[in-house]
N, C-alpha and C positions, 0 to 999 in steps of 0.2 A: 618364847621358850628358850631355855639355855641348852645349847647343843655341843658341849665340850665332849671330847673323847673320854669315856669312863664316867663315873658318877662324881658329881661335885656336891659340896656341902653348901646349901642355900639357907642363909639365916635371914629371916624377915624381921625387921626392927618393929617392935610393937609399941604402940602409943596408947596410953590410957586416957580416954576422954574424961575430963574432970567431973562431968555431970552424969556419966553413965558407967555401968559396970562391964560394958562390952569393950573389947580391944579392937583397934583398927590398925591396918598395915600402911606404912609409908609408901610413897610412890616408887622409890628406888630400892630394890633389894641389894643387899651387900653380899657379893659373891666371894666366898673364901676358898682359895685353892691352895692346899698344902703340899701339892706334888709339883715340883718343877718339871718333871717329865710330862705331866698332863698339859702344862702350859706350853711347853715346846712342841708337843704333838699338835696342839690346837693351832699354834702359829704356823707350823709346817703345812697344815691343811690350807691356810690362806695363801701361803707362798706357792703351793702346788696349783691352787685354783686360778691364779692370775697368769694366764699364758701370754698376754700382752696388755699393755696399758697405754692409752692416749689421753692427753689433757692439754688444754690451753690455760695458761696462767698469766695473770696480770700482776707484775711485780713492782714493788718499790725497793730499790737497792740503796742502802745507806752505807757510805764509806767514811770512816773516821781515821783509820790508821794509814801509814805510809804517805800522809799528806804533808806538804811543807809548811802547814799552818795548823793551828789548833781549832779545828772546826769539823763539821760533818757535811758532806755533799750528798744530796738526794737525787736519784735518777729513776726514771720510769721505763719499763720495757714490757713487752709481751712475748711469751714463748709458746710455740706449738711443739709438743714432744710426743714421740712414740718410742716405746721400748718393749722388748720381749723378754721372756724368762731367762734367756741365756746371755742377755746383755746387748744384743744388736739394737741399735738405737738411731734415732733421727731427731734433730731439734733445729728449729728455725726461729730466730729472735730478731725483733726490730725494736729500736728504742735508743735510749741514751747510754753512753759509756763515758768513762773518765780518761782524760789524757793529762799527764804531768808535763808542764812546759819545760823547755830546755834550760831556762834560767834557774830551775830548781827552786823557785820561790812561789810559783803559781800553778794553778790547774784549771782545766776547763772541761766542760762536757760537750759531747758531739753526738749526732745521730748517725746510726748505721744499721746494717743488717748482717746477720751471721747465720750461716747454714753449715751444719755438721752432721756426718753420719759415722757410725762405727759398725764394722762388719768384718768377720774373719780376722780379728786382731789388728785391724788397721783403721785409723781415724782419718777422715778426709774433711777438710775445712775450706769454706769459701767466705770471704769477708768483703763487704762493700762499705766504703766510708763516704760521708756526705760531700767531702771535697774532691772525691775521685770516684767516678762511676765504674771504673775498671776494677774487677774483683782481684783480691789476692788469694792465692791457693796454697795449701800446705798438706803434707802427710805427717801424721803423728802417731804415737803409741796409744795415747789416751784422748778420748773425746772431751773437748772443753765445753762446759755448760755455762751459759749466761742465765743464771737462775739456779735451780736445783734439779738434779737427776730425780725423776718421779719415784724411783724405787727407794730413794733415801727418806721419803715420808710415807712409805707404805711397808715394804717387807725387808728393807736393807738398812745398813748404816756403814759408812765408809767403804762402800763397794763390796760388802759382804752381807750375806743373809743374817738376820738377827739370830736365827737358830744355830747357825754355824758359830757365831760369836759366843753364844751362851752354852754350847755343848762342850764345856771345858771344866776341869776340876775346880771346885771352889765357887762356881756360880750358885747363887742363893736368892730366895725370896726374902727381901729385907724389910719391906714395909707394905702396909695397906692404906690407901688414901683415896682421894677423888680427883678426877680430871675432867674438866668441861661438864661438871654435873653428874658424872658417872663413877661408880666404884672401879678402882684399878689396883693392881699390885705393882710394886717396884722390884725388879730383878737386877742384881748386880753381878758383875764378873770383873776379876782383876786383869788389867792390861799388863802391868809390870810393877814390881816392888823390890827389884834388886839393885836399884840405884839410889841416889840421895832422895829422890822424890818417888811417890807412889801414884799410880793412875788406875782408874777403873771406869767401866761402862755402867750406866744406869738406864734401865728401860721401864717406862710406864706402860703397862699392858692391860687392855680391856679384855678380860678372859671370856666374857660372853660373846663379844663380837670378834674375838680371835685376831686382834690387831694391836700393833704398837702405836700408841698415840703421842708419845714423847720419848726422846732419846737424848742422852747427854754423856759427855766425857768429863770426869772430875779429876782434880789433882790435889795431892797433899804434899807440900814441900818439905815438911819435917814432922816427926812424931809429935802429936799433941796439937798441931795446927788444924784449923778447919779444912774440910774438903771444899774446893772451889770448882764450879763449872767453868769450862773455857770453850766448849763447843756444844751446841744444843739445837735440836730440830723439834718443833712442836706442830701438831696438827689439831685442828678444832672443827666443830660442826660437821661431823662425819655423816655421810649419807650412804645408804645401801645401794650401790651402783648396779649390782647384780645379786642374785640370791646368795646371801651369806658373805658378800664382799663389801666391807665398809671402808670408804676412803674419805679423807678430809677435804672440805671445801675451802678451808683457810690454813695456810702453812707459814711458818717462820723459821728461818735458819739464821742463827747468830754465832759469831765468833767473838770471844771476849778476851780482853787484855788483862790477865791476872798476874799478880806479883807474889814473890815469896814473902814479902813483908805484910801481906794481906792488906794492901792499900785498897782504896775504893776501886771497884771493878769498872773498867771502861769498855765501851763497845768498840770493837775493831771494825767489823762490818756486819751487815745483815741483809737478808733477802726476805721480804714479807709479801706473800702472794695470795691471791684469790683464784681458786681453781674453778674452771667451767668446762663444759663439754667433756666431762670425765666418762671414759668408755673402757671396758675391758673385754678381752677375748673377741675382738673384731676379726673378720676375715681380711687379712692384709694382702696387698698386691705383692707379687714376687719381687718387684723392684723397689719396695718400700725403703730398704736400707742401702740402695745403690746411689752413687753420685758420680756423674761424669763431669770432669772439669771442662769448661769452655775451651774451644780451640784457640791456641795462641797464648793462653795464660801461663805465665811462669809458675812452676810448682816447686816450693821449697820443701825438701824432705828432711824433717827433723828427727827421724827415727835413728836409733843406733845403727852403725854400719852393718852389723850382722843381720839386721832385719830389712835392709834395703834390697830391692830387687833390681837387676840390671836394667 
């Protein structure tokens, strides 16, 4: 049953059997939503329904840009993440990372472990490297994710809720298509168009499940040139984790190197992951987002001077 706020127009595609005069209905109904407000209200229901989210993700990280040679390095890692509706978060990652050598001509991968929490506007990080068992500690303004912030493939994009992004003048339903075998609509909103280039958001939205399944940022360098995607996050094979809450079991986050001359697009980097142990609205311990640095560890405070405490 389709449960969007308000009434939706449901069009069933009819197929005439060649040997019969009866009509049969295809498996997938095409949901047509002509009201952007209905779409945003539905998405807000999902945003409000997820009080917290936890997930374990096995990632393959591919890095092609910023390397001293023309190649792609592939690394594997596993991340355990918990995040709540206001952004308090905790993530612990183990696996491979990239290091550029001092000669500027080579790079290598190494194994390590990273633990980070974000609470009350402060990010705390601990890092262990294979060649040194003593952790490094730091205080920062922003939590560093090794992988993808889980809200970025559920209710958010670029650290803002999708409904906040789309509740702007000019946002519009631009297209109806399919994604992962299901009908979706594409909603666009302008980021900027007062410079030499224009940029806009694009969101693929499954209105029946009330979830964004794909999001992208596109750029047009000059009038008449094609729009090019340069950042995108895709989710596939969604499961209903709780009643009415559908989350992806496969995710991909890509950054692309696009040029004004519309040269062939190259991958800058990507994180491709398989989600497991997806849970929402768990009873979290009071200290879930706390982190005490080990005694004797030097802590580097990278925050602006105004935000540092004595």
